[in-house]
C-alpha positions, 0 to 999 in steps of 0.5 A: 327880568325887571319890573320895567321889562315885564311892564314892556311886555305886558303892554305891548303884548300883540292882542286883538280883541273884540266884543260880540252880543255873545262874548268877548274875544282877545287874541294874543301871539305867544312865545312857546309851542302849541304844546307848551301853551296847552300844558299851561292851560291844563296843568295845576302847577303851571297855572299856578306860575302866571294864572289867577285859575289854579285848579285842584286837577288838571283841566284836561278831563270834563267835570266839576273842579275847584279853584283858588287863586291863593291857598287860602282863597276862597273856591271857585268853580271851574268845572271843565265843560269841553276839551278837544285835543290839546288845542282846545278847554272850555270851563266855568270861571265862578259864573262867566264861561272861558273858551281857549284855543290854541292855534300854533302859538296863537292863543285866543280866549272867547268869554262869556261874561254874566256882567258883559259891562266889565270886560274891560276889566277882565281884558287887563287882568288877562293881558297882565297874566298873558304878558307873565305867561308870554315871559315864562314862555319865553324862558324868563323865571318871572313871578306870577301878578295876580290879584291888587298886584297887577295895579302896579303892572299897568292895569288900571291904564289897560282897562281904561283903554279897553273901556274906550275901545270897547266903548264901555266906559263906566269901570267899577273903581279899584280897592 
């Protein structure tokens, strides 16, 4: 997959977002099956192909777990709070709580953020990562895009779009 192909996939990913008093919601239709999506949400080896969350154990059982975006990065708590079959996962990510729900190929992410004013920043980052996941589920050998690398793949435009859409204009500068 070329850079322009992944950038287009990221930008055109069919997402819907909403901001409530309690959480930020992101819904996306992905390639693949519910079982494939579940594996990519819970298996550390598969998470390492698309997500900034790379835990030290599978995210399939409640309990404490640490995660690192890269092997040299400081660990972040991603303690699993609950799972329901192979279609729902709730876990921490630092001070935030992420709840994932799979319904066929539709993935819903509900983020309860400690700093909800930064929702556009998180939404943009997850859209980049989910674009990579969508490509991988579609059979493409797309490398993971996380951290500062996301800037090269439309992250700022996505953040600005979400800031406008959610009426949260004051976003932090990158760098």
